[in-house]
N, C-alpha and C positions, 0 to 999 in steps of 0.2 A: 504494500500500500504506499510506503514511504517513497519507493521508487517512482510510482505513478504521479504522487504529489509533487515530487521534485521535477520529473519530467515536464509536466503541464505548467508548474510555476515558472521554470526557465523558458518555455515556450511563449507562455501568455503574459506573465507579470513582469519578469525581469527585464525584458525590452523596454519597458516604460523607463527604468532607471538608466538604460544604455541612451535612450532618445534624450532624457534629461540631462546627463551629463555631456555628450558629446554633440547634441543637436539641439541645444536649449532654446534657441530663437524658434524653432518650428517644431518642438519636440513631439506635437500631437499628429502631424503629418508623418514625421520620422516614424513614430510607434506603429501608425497604421501599414506604412510601407513595410516595416519589419515583420508585421503580422501577415501581410500579403504574401511574404517570402515562404510562409508554411506551405503554399501552394506546390512547392517542390516536393511535398509528400505524395503528390498525385502519382509519382513513379512507383509507388508501393502496389498501385492497382494492377501493374503488369507482373507481379510476382505471385507465385503459387507456392505456399499459401499467401494471401495478401499481407498477413502479419504472422511473423514467427518470433517469439519472445528470445528464441536461441541464435536468432541471426542478427548480424551487425549491419546494420543500412549503410554505414560508411565503406565502400568499396564494393557493395553489392547492387544498389539501385543505380540506374543511370545519372539521375540528378545529385546522387550522393557519392558518385564516382571521384577518384581522384583527379581525373581530367576537369570534371566539373569544378571541383573544389580549387583548382589552379585559375580555372576562369574567375570564379569568385574573389580570388586573390588579386587578379589583374583589375577587377571592377573596382577595387579600391582607389586606384589612381585616376578615376574619373571623378569629375565633382557632381555635386547635388543629388539627385534621386537615385542615380547609379551607385554612388558610394554608401547611401543609406542601404540600399538593397544589397549591396556587398556585404557591409556589416551584418544585416539580418541573416543573410544565408550562411555566413561564417559562423555566427553563434547559433544558428540552427545546426550545422554540422557539429560543433563542438557539444552541443546538448545532447545529439543523438550518439555521438561518440562516448560521452562520459555515461550515459544511459546504458550502454552496453559493457563498457571497459570497467566502470568502477562499481558495479553492483553484482551481487552473486546470482549466477543463472539458475 
């Protein structure tokens, strides 16, 4: 239960703090953009089964691949909404990584 609470806290609540710290002037817009980056989880729909608690999303799903993460890093070098999306996507990947790596299976 604590694993799920942590997972959804990091996906839904913690981005508010990221927005307030790094994008203070437009924090609401930044938060909404970061929430929208959760759409990368649509790639789970192509997996069988869609959800497998013993599977690491990072490196398995196409939008969670190391190539995709490299693109998200490159997006940090752009300004505005692209940079905000990059921060959201990278934090999403970090959240999914910790979800699999730091919790007992």
